[in-house]
N, C-alpha and C positions, 0 to 999 in steps of 0.2 A: 530531761534527765534520763527518762526511759529510752528515748531514741539513742542517746549517747551510749548507754549500757548495751543496747542491742547491737549497735555498730561495733563496739569493742569485742563482743562475743563473736560476731561474724568475721572479724579480721583474722583470728587464728584459723578458722575454717577455710577462708580464701587462701591463706598462706600454705596450708596443707594441700589444697587442690593445685596450687601453682607448683609446689614441689613435686607432687605426684605426676603432673604433666611433664615436668622436667625429667623425671626419672624414666617415664615411658618413652619420651623422645630420645633420650640417650640410648635406651635399649634398642629401639627401632633403628637408630643410626648405626649402632654396632652391628646389628644383623645385616643391614644393607651394605656396610663397608666390607664385611666378610663375603657377602654375596657377589659384590663387584670383583673381588679378588678371585673368586672361584668360577665366575661366569665363563671365562675362556676355557675352563676344564670341565664344563658341564657334561659333555659326552663321555669323557673318561671316567667321571664320577658315576654316571649311570651304568657304564660298562662294569665297574666294580660292584655295583648293586646287583646286576643281573648275572654275575659270574656263577653263583650257586645253581641257578637254573640252566644256564647255557652249558655248564660242565656236564650236565646229565641228559641233554638232548641227544637223540640219535645222531649218528654221523650224517652230516649234511643238513641237519635241522637248524633252524634259526628262529629268532623272535620276529614279529611282524608289527606293522603300524596300520591300523584300520581307518584312522582318521587322517585327514590331510595334514593337520597341524601337529599331530602327536609326536613326530620325530623332533620337533622343536620344543613343545610344551612339557613333555614327560621329563627329559633331562633338566629342564629349567625348574620344574616343581621340586624335584629331588634335591637340586642344588640349593634351593631356598630352604628346604627342610634341613639340609646339612648345615647351612649357615646358622639357622636358629639353634641347632643342637650345639654347635661350636661356641655360640655366643651365650649359651645358657648360664655358665658360671658368672659372666658379667651381668646378665639380666637379674639373676638371683642376688648378686651383690647390690645392685640398685634397689631391689626390693628390701634387702636387709637394711641398707642405709636409711630407707624411708620408715621402716617399722621399728628399728632398734631404739630410737629415742623414747618411744612409748612403753618400753619394757623395763621391768625391774632387773637388778643385777643377777639374781638367781634365775630369772627367766631367760636372760641372755646366755647364761652358761649352758642351758638346756637347748635353746633354740638354735644356736650356731652349729653345734655338732649335728643336729637333725637336718638343718639346711644342707650342710656339706655331704652328709651320708645319703640324703635323698637323691642328690645329683649323681653320686657314684653308683647307687643302686639302679637308677633309671638308665644310665649308660650301660651298666652290666646287663640289664634286661634286654636292651637293644642288641648288644653284642651276642648274647645267648641266642636271640631270635635269628640273627644273621648267620652265625657260624654253625648252629645246630638245627634249629627248627625249620628254617627255609629249605635246607638241604633235605631234611626228612620229608617234609610235605611235598616238595616238587618231585623228589625221587619216587615217592609212593604214587603220586598222580600219574607220572609218566609210565611207571611199571604196570599199572592196571589199565592203561589205555589200550583199546582194541588194536590189533595189527592193521586193520583197515583205516585207522585214524592217524593222521600226521599231526603230532603235537607242535603247534606253532602259536605260542602265547603272545597276546597283544601287549605292547610295552606299557600302555597306559593302564590296562587291567592289572598287569603284574605290579606296577607301582602302587596302585590302590591296595592291592592284597598285602604287599610288604609293609606299607605304612600302618595298616591295621594291626599287623603282627607286632610291629615295633612299639606302638602305643599300648597294645594289650600286655606284652611282656614287660615293658617298661613300668607300667602300673602294677603288674603282678609282683615285680621285684620290690615294690614299696611296702610289701606286707610287714616287714619289721618296723618300719616307721609308723604305719597305721596302728600296729599293736602297742607300741610305746605311747603314742598319743592317746589312745583310748584309755590306757591305764593311768597315764599322767593326768588326764582330765577327770578322772574319777568315774567315768562311764561304766567301767568294768574293773575287775581285779585279776591278778595273775592266777589266783586259785580258780576263779570262775572260768577263765580261758583254758586252763589246764584240764578242768573237769569236762569241758566241751571238746576236747581233742579229737575223739572219734568223729564227731560231726564235722569238724574242720577238715579232717583227712578226707571224708566223703565229699565235702565241698571242693577240695583241691582236685579230686578225681573227676568231678562233674565239669569243672572249669577246663581241665585237661581234655575231656571228651569233646568239648565245643571248639577248642582252639587248635587241636591236632588232628591228623588223619584218623580214620576209624579203626585203629588197631591198638591193642593193649600196651604194646611197648612204647609207642609215642605218647600215649596218655600218661603212663608212669614216668616217662622222661620229663614231663612238665610238672606233674603232680608232686614228684619227689622233691625237686628244688623248692617248690612253693611250701611244702610242709616243713622242710629244713629251715627256710627263711622265717616261717612262723615260730619255730622253736628258738631260733636266734633272737627274734624280737621278744619272745617270752623271757629269755634269759636276761636281756638288757632291761626289760620292763621291771623285773624284780628289783633292780637297783634304783629305779626311779619311782616305784610305787610308794606313795605316801603312807598307805596303810601297812605295807611291808616294812618300811623303815621304822614306823612307830612300834610294830611288834618286836623288831630287833632291838630297839631302844629299851622297851619294857623288859624284854628277856635279859638284856645286859644288866639292867638296873636290878632285876630280881636276883641274878647270880651274884651281883656285888653285895646285895643285902644278905644273901645266904652266907657268903664268905665272912662278912662282918659279924653275923650272928654266931658262927662257929668260932671265930676268934674270941668273941666275948665270953663264950662258954669255956673256952680253954683257959682264959685268964682267971675266971671264977674258980675253976678247979685247982 
């Protein structure tokens, strides 16, 4: 009897693991299919990535490859990264389909917008890094290079540098989601976060100092959006904070009781 009950308990676990494997395989296949479609355009995709740097190189300057296989591998790596980014909505959909059955209805209402907005914010962080930060960083580095030095960046080193920026800014733009989740989970409150605003601003400046060139303008250019994103997350978190909602409910109930009491006095008079 005990063996049968243990076998029945293990069956749902095995089913979940099989479904998880299926979702992961579908996600990998989606990434590979996109990669196969983009493979023929790998060099053009890398040219697009390197455009912010190449546009600021001195006349006659160019990028170089120091490894024998770098001209082949560097565009291939970035094409694979691009494929993963393009497939991200489908990958997250697979994750949602796997997780959703275990959530309550009210949790689904919160989780789905968070899933969607996290993707948009991550893409926004990458776009911000590509269109703004890379140009700032490369322009600064080239401008301070000694006249006796010819700036010729290795294509593999540039790819590693850019991918680090993409991930750093993609994660930095998730600040509103992190704020909402911390408040929603009851780890902190909107009042506590608002009280710590000066420390958070200093933290944004420190992050900007490490992720941008060593000049105050670039640091502020990153710290400013990070602080604004924190404020946006704080605004939305107030609508999702259970304690805040309870306070509003009590205040509304108290106002209603006061109105009823005034009406009662008016009738007595």
